[in-house]
C-alpha positions as CSV (number, residue, x, y, z in Angstrom):
1,M,0.1,-0.4,0.0
2,N,1.8,3.4,-1.3
3,S,1.2,6.6,0.8
4,S,-1.5,8.0,-1.1
5,E,-3.8,4.7,0.0
6,R,-2.7,4.8,3.0
7,W,-4.0,8.3,3.3
8,A,-7.6,7.6,1.8
9,T,-7.8,5.1,4.5
10,S,-6.6,6.6,7.4
11,R,-9.0,9.5,6.3
12,L,-12.2,7.1,5.7
13,T,-11.3,5.7,9.0
14,C,-11.3,9.4,10.9
15,A,-14.6,9.7,8.7
16,G,-16.2,6.9,10.4
17,T,-14.9,7.7,13.6
18,V,-16.1,10.9,13.6
19,K,-19.9,10.1,12.3
20,G,-20.1,7.3,14.7
21,W,-19.5,9.4,17.9
22,Q,-22.2,12.1,16.4
23,L,-24.5,9.2,16.3
24,I,-23.4,8.4,20.0
25,L,-23.8,12.0,21.2
26,F,-27.7,12.5,19.0
27,T,-28.6,9.1,21.0
28,I,-27.6,10.0,24.1
29,F,-28.9,13.6,23.5
30,S,-32.4,11.9,22.8
31,V,-32.7,9.6,25.1
32,N,-31.8,12.5,28.1
33,S,-34.6,14.4,26.3
34,F,-37.1,11.5,26.1
35,A,-36.6,11.0,30.2
36,A,-36.3,14.6,31.1
37,S,-39.9,15.3,28.9
38,G,-41.5,11.8,29.9
39,L,-42.5,8.5,27.4
40,E,-46.0,8.9,26.2
41,M,-48.3,6.2,25.2
42,Q,-51.5,6.5,23.9
43,V,-54.4,4.0,22.8
44,S,-57.4,5.0,20.4
45,A,-60.7,3.9,18.7
46,G,-62.8,5.0,16.2
47,L,-63.9,5.0,12.8
48,T,-62.4,4.3,8.8
49,D,-63.8,5.2,5.8
50,A,-62.3,3.1,2.7
51,Q,-61.6,5.1,-0.6
52,S,-60.0,2.4,-2.0
53,P,-59.4,-0.2,-3.8
54,R,-62.5,-1.2,-5.1
55,I,-63.2,-4.7,-3.7
56,L,-63.2,-2.9,0.0
57,T,-65.8,0.2,-0.9
58,D,-67.9,-2.0,-2.8
59,Y,-68.2,-5.0,-0.5
60,W,-67.6,-3.3,3.3
61,S,-69.0,-1.0,5.1
62,H,-67.2,1.6,7.1
63,S,-64.5,0.0,9.8
64,V,-63.4,0.5,13.1
65,N,-60.0,0.6,14.3
66,F,-57.6,0.2,17.2
67,N,-54.3,2.2,17.5
68,A,-51.8,2.1,20.4
69,S,-48.7,4.4,20.1
70,F,-45.6,5.0,22.1
71,G,-42.5,7.1,22.3
72,G,-41.6,10.6,23.4
73,A,-41.2,13.6,23.5
74,L,-38.0,16.1,22.7
75,N,-39.3,18.8,24.0
76,E,-43.0,20.8,24.9
77,S,-43.7,21.0,20.9
78,L,-41.9,18.0,19.0
79,S,-42.4,14.2,19.8
80,F,-41.4,11.1,18.2
81,F,-43.8,7.9,18.5
82,V,-44.5,4.5,16.8
83,A,-48.2,3.8,15.8
84,F,-49.7,0.2,15.1
85,T,-53.5,0.7,13.8
86,H,-55.4,-2.1,13.1
87,H,-58.5,-1.5,10.9
88,Y,-61.4,-4.1,11.3
89,F,-64.1,-3.9,8.2
90,D,-67.4,-5.1,8.5
91,Y,-68.7,-7.4,5.8
92,R,-72.4,-6.1,4.2
93,G,-74.7,-7.9,4.8
94,D,-77.1,-8.4,1.6
95,V,-73.2,-9.5,-0.1
96,V,-70.9,-11.1,1.8
97,A,-71.2,-13.8,4.8
98,Q,-71.0,-12.7,8.2
99,D,-68.3,-14.6,9.3
100,E,-66.4,-13.1,6.7
101,H,-64.0,-9.7,7.4
102,A,-61.6,-8.3,6.0
103,N,-58.7,-6.8,8.0
104,A,-55.5,-4.4,7.6
105,S,-52.8,-4.0,9.6
106,E,-50.5,-0.6,10.0
107,V,-47.0,0.4,11.5
108,L,-45.7,3.9,11.0
109,L,-42.9,6.0,13.0
110,C,-44.7,9.6,13.8
111,V,-43.4,12.7,13.9
112,K,-45.6,14.9,15.8
113,K,-45.7,18.8,16.1
114,R,-47.9,21.0,18.8
115,M,-48.6,24.6,17.3
116,A,-48.0,27.3,18.8
117,W,-50.6,29.4,17.0
118,L,-52.8,28.5,20.2
119,N,-51.1,29.0,23.4
120,H,-53.9,27.8,25.2
121,R,-53.3,25.8,28.7
122,L,-56.2,23.2,28.1
123,L,-55.9,22.5,24.9
124,S,-53.2,21.9,22.2
125,P,-53.9,21.6,18.0
126,Y,-51.6,19.4,16.3
127,Y,-50.2,17.5,13.4
128,A,-48.3,14.4,12.6
129,L,-46.8,13.0,9.5
130,G,-45.9,9.1,9.7
131,V,-44.2,6.6,7.3
132,G,-44.1,2.9,7.0
133,F,-46.1,-0.2,5.9
134,S,-49.3,-1.4,5.8
135,L,-50.5,-5.1,5.0
136,L,-54.3,-5.4,3.8
137,T,-56.2,-9.0,3.7
138,M,-58.8,-10.4,2.1
139,P,-60.7,-13.6,3.3
140,D,-61.0,-16.7,1.3
141,V,-64.3,-16.1,0.5
142,Y,-63.2,-14.5,-2.9
143,R,-60.9,-17.2,-4.4
144,Q,-61.7,-18.4,-7.6
145,E,-63.6,-21.8,-6.7
146,K,-65.9,-19.3,-4.6
147,Y,-67.3,-16.7,-7.5
148,D,-71.1,-18.2,-7.6
149,L,-71.7,-18.1,-4.1
150,Y,-71.3,-14.0,-4.2
151,P,-72.0,-11.5,-7.1
152,I,-68.5,-10.2,-7.2
153,R,-66.8,-9.1,-10.2
154,P,-63.1,-11.2,-10.8
155,E,-61.6,-7.9,-12.4
156,N,-62.1,-6.8,-8.9
157,L,-60.3,-8.9,-7.0
158,L,-57.0,-8.2,-5.4
159,A,-53.7,-10.2,-6.5
160,L,-51.5,-12.4,-4.4
161,R,-54.0,-14.2,-2.5
162,Q,-55.9,-11.5,-2.1
163,Q,-53.4,-8.6,-0.6
164,S,-52.4,-4.9,-0.7
165,T,-48.8,-4.6,1.1
166,G,-46.3,-1.9,0.9
167,F,-45.2,1.5,1.8
168,T,-47.3,3.8,3.6
169,A,-47.4,7.6,4.4
170,G,-49.8,8.9,7.0
171,F,-51.2,12.4,8.0
172,R,-53.0,13.2,11.5
173,L,-54.5,16.6,12.4
174,G,-56.3,16.8,16.0
175,M,-56.6,18.3,19.0
176,E,-55.4,17.5,22.8
177,F,-57.5,18.5,25.8
178,L,-55.5,18.1,29.3
179,I,-57.6,16.1,31.8
180,I,-55.1,15.8,34.3
181,D,-51.6,17.2,34.5
182,P,-49.9,15.6,32.3
183,S,-53.0,12.8,30.9
184,R,-55.0,14.1,27.8
185,L,-57.4,13.4,25.9
186,F,-57.0,13.5,21.9
187,A,-59.4,13.4,19.0
188,E,-57.7,13.5,15.1
189,A,-59.2,13.2,12.0
190,F,-56.2,11.5,9.8
191,S,-55.2,9.6,6.6
192,A,-53.1,7.4,4.7
193,I,-52.1,5.6,1.5
194,T,-50.4,2.5,0.6
195,L,-48.1,2.6,-2.4
196,D,-49.2,-0.7,-3.7
197,Q,-48.7,0.0,-7.3
198,N,-52.1,-2.1,-8.9
199,N,-54.5,-1.8,-5.5
200,P,-53.4,1.4,-3.4
201,F,-54.9,1.2,-0.2
202,I,-56.4,4.4,0.7
203,Y,-58.6,5.5,4.0
204,L,-59.9,8.6,6.0
205,G,-61.0,8.1,9.6
206,I,-61.7,10.0,12.8
207,R,-60.8,8.9,16.5
208,C,-60.6,9.9,19.8
209,G,-58.0,8.9,22.9
210,V,-56.2,8.8,25.4
211,L,-52.5,10.4,25.9
212,F,-50.6,9.2,28.9
213,T,-46.9,10.2,29.8
214,I,-44.6,7.8,31.8
């Protein structure tokens, strides 16, 4: 190895070491900030109105959704959290058998920003952005050999075992209400889109819940 190669290797090693220490310091700072502001946990439930894919809007009514999130606040206005949401799509009694339901599960990494334009001790408006992954599944009632049981157009069926899955982007807009410091009630409207090339899963929804600071 000549001198120029040794210099290049040394430079790369130093750069890697500096970035490693930067990552460690950022992690320590974030953990300290979370510890100072408190860890947050929230649970909620609400209603979902699917906009796509067509088979979902044709053969299922509105769904209920359940959400659980866990994360922490960097400061009074900014929080990060991981959110899990499950959507349970109920059947339409005139089309789909009673025990046949559609389901969707979603995991998002989110950042929430409390807005400063309403500086009120009891009320706190916020918005949140999230990215992650979703999986929408249809029941086995839509297998090829069961077409004759229900009036379902084959062209509306989802491919790949009746699944729609992929990268998901979500948005929330809501209001927190202080009840017993630091616990809060909240209500929010939300939307998300799963970027499945053939059958994007798109929905709107509302929900309410409780946020706890641990």
